[in-house]
Each structure stands twice: as C-alpha cells, then as structure tokens.
C-alpha positions in Angstrom: -30.6 -5.9 13.3 -28.1 -7.3 15.8 -25.7 -4.4 15.3 -28.4 -1.8 15.8 -29.9 -3.6 18.8 -26.5 -3.4 20.5 -26.2 0.3 19.7 -23.3 -0.2 17.3 -22.7 2.0 14.3 -23.0 0.1 10.9 -20.2 0.8 8.4 -20.2 -0.7 4.9 -16.8 -1.6 3.4 -15.7 -3.1 0.1 -12.5 -4.6 -1.4 -11.5 -6.3 -4.7 -10.8 -10.0 -4.9 -7.0 -9.6 -4.9 -7.0 -7.7 -1.5 -10.1 -9.0 0.3 -8.6 -11.8 2.4 -6.0 -11.4 5.1 -3.8 -13.9 3.5 -0.4 -13.6 5.1 2.1 -10.9 5.5 1.9 -9.6 1.9 4.2 -7.1 0.3 5.6 -5.9 3.7 6.7 -9.3 4.9 6.2 -7.9 8.4 5.8 -10.9 10.6 4.2 -9.5 13.7 1.2 -11.7 13.8 2.0 -13.2 17.2 2.3 -9.8 18.9 0.2 -7.2 17.0 -2.2 -9.2 14.8 -1.0 -7.4 11.7 -1.8 -8.8 8.3 -1.8 -7.0 4.9 -5.2 -6.6 3.4 -6.8 -6.3 6.8 -8.4 -2.9 6.1 -11.0 -2.5 3.4 -12.2 0.7 1.6 -15.1 2.4 3.4 -18.3 3.0 1.5 -19.3 6.5 2.4 -19.2 7.4 6.1 -20.2 5.2 9.0 -23.9 5.3 9.5 -24.0 7.3 12.7 -27.5 7.4 14.3 -28.9 4.7 12.0 -31.8 2.9 13.6 -33.4 1.2 10.5 -32.1 -2.0 9.0 -33.7 -1.0 5.6 -31.2 1.9 5.4 -28.3 -0.5 6.0 -29.6 -2.9 3.4 -30.1 -0.1 0.9 -26.5 1.1 1.3 -25.2 -2.5 0.9 -27.2 -2.8 -2.4 -25.9 0.6 -3.6 -22.3 -0.4 -2.8 -22.7 -3.8 -4.6 -24.2 -2.0 -7.6 -21.3 0.5 -7.7 -18.6 -2.2 -7.2 -20.0 -5.5 -8.6 -16.6 -7.2 -8.7 -15.8 -6.5 -5.0 -16.6 -8.2 -1.7 -18.9 -6.1 0.5 -19.1 -6.4 4.3 -20.8 -4.7 7.2 -18.9 -3.9 10.3 -20.4 -2.7 13.6 -18.5 -0.2 15.8 -19.0 0.5 19.4 -18.6 4.3 19.8 -18.0 4.0 23.6 -15.3 1.3 23.5 -13.9 2.7 20.2 -13.6 -0.8 18.7 -15.1 -2.9 16.0 -17.4 -5.5 17.6 -18.7 -7.5 14.6 -18.4 -7.8 10.9 -19.9 -10.1 8.3 -19.8 -10.5 4.5 -22.9 -9.4 2.7 -21.8 -9.8 -1.0 -19.3 -11.8 -2.9 -18.2 -11.0 -6.5 -19.5 -13.4 -9.2 -16.1 -14.9 -9.6 -15.3 -14.9 -5.9 -15.0 -18.2 -4.2 -15.0 -18.8 -0.5 -11.6 -19.1 1.0 -10.9 -22.6 2.3 -11.3 -22.7 6.1 -7.8 -24.0 6.6 -6.4 -21.1 4.5 -8.0 -18.4 6.6 -6.1 -16.2 9.0 -7.9 -14.8 12.1 
C-alpha cells in the first residue's frame, strides 16, 4: 500500500539463493564500492513487466504469489519505482526459499 500511496510503480523481482545477496565484489573483483556503489548480484531478474498503472494491492500480492509458485527456490522482492525521478525508492523481501536463511546483519552490504 505504501508504494501505491506514493504513486510508485511496483515491480516484482526474484533471484536464486546463490545470487540474491550483494555479498562483495564477486567474479568481477571490481572494487568500486566507495565511488559507484557497485556490487555483483545487485540486480535481480524481473518477474513480468513493472506494474504500470496498478492501484490495487491485491494485484501486487497475486503477482508475488504467482512468482513464488513459479520459482519456489528463489527469493522474491517488491521494488517501488518513481517514474518522475526515474529511481527505485523502496524495496522489500516478500518471500524466502525454504532453505534460505537470513543473512547476518554484520555480513550485509548496503
């Protein structure tokens, strides 16, 4: 509801356990975190298209459930995009795979 109240476009994304966390500089070893905020695994696969014009939370929840059913071993998150500022304003996890544990707070990268 928060995303829709702010006029942001919901977008559902998913990723498998091996690639879900931004856990360092990964295969590229590109250390630009101080300047550009780059981390491998930062981008997830998009489920369908962004939900342009969506005004109903039930539609968002239905898409989250469909994504989880199609990819039960993946993390699923919802992101909210501001179409005026052209930026992602919010995102949150909506589903975790059965074997997926939460990442320790001190091991997370922002």
